[in-house]
C-alpha positions in Angstrom: 123.3 -19.0 -2.7 125.9 -19.5 0.0 129.6 -18.8 -0.3 131.4 -21.6 -2.2 134.8 -22.9 -3.1 133.3 -25.1 -5.8 134.8 -24.8 -9.3 131.5 -25.6 -10.9 129.8 -22.3 -10.0 128.6 -20.5 -13.1 130.6 -17.5 -14.3 127.6 -15.3 -13.4 127.7 -16.6 -9.8 131.4 -16.1 -9.6 131.3 -12.6 -10.9 129.0 -11.4 -8.1 131.5 -12.5 -5.5 135.1 -11.9 -4.4 137.6 -14.8 -4.5 139.2 -15.0 -1.1 141.1 -17.9 0.5 140.0 -20.3 -2.3 136.3 -19.5 -1.9 133.9 -17.4 -3.8 132.6 -15.0 -1.1 129.9 -12.3 -1.1 131.1 -9.0 0.2 130.3 -8.3 3.8 128.3 -5.2 3.0 126.0 -6.8 0.4 126.1 -4.0 -2.2 126.8 -4.5 -5.9 127.6 -2.4 -9.0 126.4 -3.0 -12.5 129.0 -3.5 -15.2 128.0 -2.2 -18.7 129.1 -3.3 -22.2 130.5 -0.1 -23.6 129.4 -1.0 -27.1 125.7 -1.0 -26.4 125.3 0.0 -22.7 123.7 -3.3 -21.7 124.4 -4.7 -18.3 126.8 -7.6 -18.4 127.0 -8.5 -14.7 127.0 -7.1 -11.2 130.1 -7.1 -9.0 130.4 -6.7 -5.3 131.2 -3.3 -3.8 133.9 -4.4 -1.4 135.3 -2.4 1.6 138.4 -2.4 3.7 137.0 -5.4 5.6 137.0 -7.5 2.5 140.6 -6.4 1.7 141.7 -7.3 5.2 140.1 -10.7 4.8 142.0 -11.2 1.5 145.3 -10.1 3.1 144.8 -12.5 5.9 144.3 -15.3 3.5 147.2 -14.3 1.3 149.6 -14.1 4.3 148.4 -17.5 5.6 149.1 -19.1 2.2 152.7 -17.9 1.9 154.3 -20.7 4.0 152.5 -23.7 2.4 152.7 -22.3 -1.1 156.4 -21.3 -0.9 157.2 -24.7 0.7 156.2 -26.5 -2.5 158.9 -27.2 -5.0 159.5 -24.6 -7.7 158.5 -27.2 -10.3 155.2 -27.9 -8.5 154.3 -24.2 -8.3 155.3 -23.6 -11.9 153.1 -26.6 -12.9 150.1 -25.0 -11.1 150.6 -21.6 -12.7 151.2 -23.2 -16.1 148.1 -25.3 -15.7 146.0 -22.1 -15.0 147.4 -20.4 -18.1 146.7 -23.5 -20.2 143.2 -23.5 -18.9 142.7 -19.9 -20.0 144.1 -20.7 -23.5 141.7 -23.6 -23.8 138.8 -21.2 -23.1 140.1 -18.3 -25.1 137.0 -17.8 -27.2 134.9 -17.2 -24.1 137.6 -15.2 -22.3 138.2 -12.9 -25.3 134.5 -12.4 -25.8 134.1 -11.4 -22.2 137.2 -9.1 -22.3 135.7 -7.5 -25.4 132.4 -6.8 -23.7 134.1 -5.7 -20.5 136.8 -3.3 -21.9 135.5 -2.5 -25.4 138.7 -4.0 -27.0 137.7 -5.6 -30.3 137.4 -9.4 -29.8 140.2 -10.3 -32.2 142.6 -7.9 -30.6 141.6 -9.2 -27.1 142.2 -12.8 -28.3 145.6 -11.9 -29.8 146.7 -10.0 -26.7 145.6 -12.6 -24.2 147.1 -15.5 -26.1 150.4 -13.6 -26.6 150.6 -12.9 -22.9 149.8 -16.5 -22.0 152.4 -17.9 -24.5 155.2 -15.6 -23.4 154.4 -16.0 -19.7 154.3 -19.8 -19.9 157.7 -19.8 -21.5 159.0 -17.5 -18.8 157.6 -19.7 -16.0 158.9 -22.9 -17.6 162.3 -21.4 -17.8 162.3 -20.3 -14.2 162.3 -16.6 -15.3 161.5 -13.8 -13.0 161.8 -12.8 -9.9 163.7 -9.7 -10.2 164.7 -10.1 -6.6 165.8 -12.9 -4.3 163.9 -11.7 -1.2 161.6 -13.9 0.8 158.1 -14.6 -0.6 155.4 -12.1 0.3 152.0 -10.7 -0.6 151.9 -8.7 -3.9 149.1 -6.2 -4.3 147.8 -5.2 -7.7 145.5 -2.3 -8.5 144.5 -2.5 -12.1 142.7 -0.1 -14.5 140.2 -1.0 -17.2 142.8 -1.2 -20.0 143.4 -4.9 -20.7 143.8 -5.8 -17.0 143.9 -9.6 -17.7 146.9 -9.4 -20.0 148.8 -7.1 -17.6 148.0 -9.3 -14.6 149.2 -12.5 -16.5 152.5 -10.8 -17.5 153.3 -9.2 -14.2 151.9 -11.6 -11.6 152.1 -15.2 -12.9 155.9 -15.4 -12.6 155.8 -14.0 -9.1 153.2 -16.6 -8.1 155.4 -19.3 -9.5 158.3 -18.0 -7.4 156.3 -18.5 -4.2 154.5 -15.2 -3.7 150.8 -14.7 -3.1 148.6 -11.9 -4.3 145.6 -9.7 -3.6 144.3 -8.1 -6.9 141.8 -5.2 -7.2 140.6 -4.6 -10.7 138.9 -1.4 -11.9 135.3 -1.2 -11.2 134.7 -0.2 -14.8 136.1 -3.5 -16.3 136.7 -6.1 -13.7 135.2 -9.2 -15.2 138.1 -10.9 -17.1 140.0 -11.4 -13.8 137.2 -13.7 -12.7 138.5 -16.2 -15.3 142.0 -16.0 -13.9 140.8 -16.7 -10.4 138.8 -19.6 -11.6 141.7 -21.0 -13.7 144.1 -20.9 -10.7 141.5 -22.6 -8.5 141.0 -25.4 -11.1 144.8 -25.8 -11.5 145.2 -26.6 -7.8 146.5 -23.3 -6.4 146.0 -23.5 -2.6 143.4 -21.2 -1.1 144.9 -17.7 -0.5 147.5 -17.8 -3.2 145.4 -15.6 -5.5 142.7 -13.3 -4.1 140.4 -11.1 -6.1 138.6 -8.2 -4.4 136.1 -6.2 -6.5 134.8 -2.7 -5.8 135.6 0.9 -6.2 139.1 2.3 -6.2 138.3 4.8 -3.5 137.2 2.0 -1.1 138.8 -1.3 -1.9 141.6 0.0 -4.0 142.9 2.6 -1.5 142.4 0.1 1.3 144.8 -2.3 -0.5 147.3 0.5 -1.2 147.4 1.2 2.6 148.3 -2.3 3.6 151.6 -2.0 5.6 152.9 -5.5 4.9 152.8 -5.8 1.2 155.9 -7.0 -0.5 155.2 -4.9 -3.6 152.3 -2.8 -5.0 151.7 -2.8 -8.8 149.6 0.1 -10.1 148.0 0.5 -13.5 146.2 3.8 -14.2 146.8 7.5 -14.5 149.8 9.4 -13.1 147.6 11.4 -10.8 145.9 8.4 -9.2 149.3 6.6 -9.1 150.7 9.4 -7.0 147.9 9.1 -4.5 148.0 5.3 -4.4 151.8 5.3 -3.8 151.8 7.6 -0.8 151.2 5.0 1.9 153.3 2.1 0.5 156.3 4.4 -0.3 156.1 5.8 3.2 156.3 2.2 4.5 159.2 1.4 2.2 157.1 -0.8 -0.1 158.2 -0.8 -3.7 155.6 0.5 -6.2 155.7 -0.6 -9.8 153.7 1.8 -12.0 152.3 0.7 -15.3 151.2 4.0 -16.9 150.0 5.0 -20.3 152.5 6.6 -22.7 152.3 8.2 -26.1 153.2 5.9 -29.0 155.5 7.4 -31.6 155.8 6.0 -35.2 157.8 7.3 -38.1 157.2 6.8 -41.8 160.3 7.6 -43.8 160.8 8.0 -47.5 161.7 4.3 -48.1 159.2 2.7 -45.7 156.4 0.5 -47.1 153.2 2.5 -46.7 150.4 -0.1 -46.5 151.6 -2.1 -43.5 152.5 1.1 -41.6 149.1 2.6 -42.2 147.3 -0.7 -41.2 149.3 -0.8 -37.9 148.4 2.9 -37.2 144.7 2.3 -37.8 144.8 -0.9 -35.6 146.5 1.0 -32.8 144.1 4.0 -33.0 141.0 1.9 -33.2 141.9 0.0 -30.0 143.1 3.2 -28.3 143.1 3.1 -24.5 141.4 -0.3 -24.3 145.0 -1.7 -24.7 147.2 -1.5 -21.7 149.8 1.3 -21.8 148.3 3.1 -24.8 147.9 6.9 -24.3 147.8 8.3 -27.8 149.6 8.1 -31.2 151.9 10.6 -32.9 153.1 9.8 -36.4 156.1 11.6 -38.1 155.7 11.4 -41.9 158.3 12.5 -44.4 156.9 15.6 -46.1 157.3 14.0 -49.6 154.9 11.2 -48.5 152.3 13.2 -46.7 149.8 13.2 -49.6 150.2 9.4 -50.2 149.9 8.8 -46.5 146.7 10.9 -46.3 145.1 8.9 -49.1 146.1 5.6 -47.6 145.0 6.4 -44.0 141.6 7.7 -45.3 141.0 4.3 -46.8 142.0 2.4 -43.7 139.9 4.6 -41.4 136.9 4.3 -43.7 137.0 0.5 -43.3 136.7 0.7 -39.5 133.5 -0.9 -38.0 131.4 0.1 -35.1 128.9 -2.3 -33.5 127.1 -4.3 -36.2 124.6 -6.2 -34.1 126.9 -9.0 -33.3 128.9 -9.2 -30.0 132.5 -8.3 -30.7 132.1 -7.4 -34.3 133.5 -4.0 -34.0 137.1 -3.0 -34.9 136.7 0.4 -33.4 136.7 0.2 -29.6 134.2 2.3 -27.7 135.3 4.4 -24.7 134.5 2.7 -21.4 132.1 5.5 -20.4 130.3 8.4 -22.0 132.3 10.9 -20.0 135.4 9.9 -21.8 133.8 10.2 -25.2 132.6 13.7 -24.3 136.1 14.6 -23.1 137.7 13.2 -26.3 135.4 15.3 -28.5 136.2 18.4 -26.5 139.9 17.8 -26.8 139.6 17.3 -30.5 137.9 20.7 -30.9 140.6 22.3 -28.9 143.3 20.8 -31.2 141.5 22.0 -34.3 141.3 25.5 -32.7 145.0 25.3 -32.0 145.8 24.9 -35.7 145.5 21.2 -36.4 144.1 20.3 -39.8 141.9 17.3 -40.4 143.3 14.7 -42.8 140.4 12.2 -42.5 137.6 11.1 -40.1 136.0 7.7 -40.0 132.3 7.5 -41.1 129.8 8.2 -38.4 128.2 5.3 -36.5 124.5 4.9 -36.9 122.3 7.0 -34.7 121.3 4.0 -32.6 124.9 2.8 -32.3 126.1 6.3 -31.2 123.2 6.5 -28.7 123.5 3.1 -27.2 127.3 2.7 -27.1 130.2 5.0 -26.4 131.9 5.0 -29.8 133.8 8.0 -31.0 134.8 8.7 -34.6 138.4 8.0 -35.2 140.3 10.9 -36.9 143.7 11.9 -38.2 144.9 15.4 -37.6 147.9 17.1 -39.2 149.8 19.4 -36.9 151.7 21.9 -39.2 152.7 24.0 -36.1 154.6 21.2 -34.3 153.3 22.7 -31.1 150.3 20.5 -30.3 151.0 17.8 -27.7 149.1 14.8 -26.4 148.8 14.1 -22.7 148.8 10.3 -22.2 146.4 10.6 -19.2 143.8 12.4 -21.2 141.2 10.5 -23.4 143.0 10.9 -26.8 141.1 7.9 -28.0 141.1 7.0 -31.7 142.9 10.1 -32.7 146.2 10.2 -34.7 148.4 13.3 -34.6 150.5 13.6 -37.7 153.6 15.7 -38.1 155.6 16.2 -41.3 159.1 17.5 -42.0 
């Protein structure tokens, strides 16, 4: 099938192409990469392995679109962006189901997160909110990780597009598929070709090629601190601002007077989604010593109710890791924390042998740290682990 700007291409046809200059284009090199559902290791789609040539083509299209796009009235640009977000909301069941299969985030959590991002961003665009600067429109580059990339892209980029900027977006090769929906939605809403460009592929090729572009207005980066430091070298040397969206440790406290049940439910929900949610790097909970026993009983019930894959797409409440290597690293880190003095409070039931073999689920667990010396590194695969401290 040839390259096409048609909006009626199937999602499968769109996913195997880049979206550049308003057209769905095959990569120049002709190579592709299989994308796997982390819940059962089945192949969902194949995306193109792009190179610096595809990035250069996307940058050319984005630069060419700046003048005609920014020349439109602010109201007209806002209407296009709002129309795209409305289109995503109308297709939320399909978008959330794909985000679930792409990133491992449970389907209900994916739905809630995407709708929340859409709702808040539409209100921001309608109110003329954003741009944090009043400089001339330019090309914004985005390098996204596998952790809820669509929600982050909506929140960080849609207001910039409404302000007259254009964009070249490179999603993680591990979970790139939900961004195809955004490209299609903007195309259907009437965004001129080149306003939004999507370039698939590996971070070492397409991602670093985008980071090295000397005429970006800004580079947004989502991922680890180590990779962020490498990606920022070239743009920072060129004086290009880099906005880092990194994972961080979530801290929660349960004091003597706090309601226990909703607090425990929120802790389980956060742990079960773990790194599949943007910005999540681990969970530390401080519990009043007088409530540790009651907390332990309640959290054991909540963790016992978690579901792995049950034969239906998106039925799981416990998110799998995006790859087997992360599950292996998680299990290694857990052993290290136990060796350092952590004591198990509870562990979720084991997935079935077939579920464990076919997907990349890890057993959620709660560890008590009586030493107060164990720390969590947000860039390590802490996964569905909760570290509890009491005082």
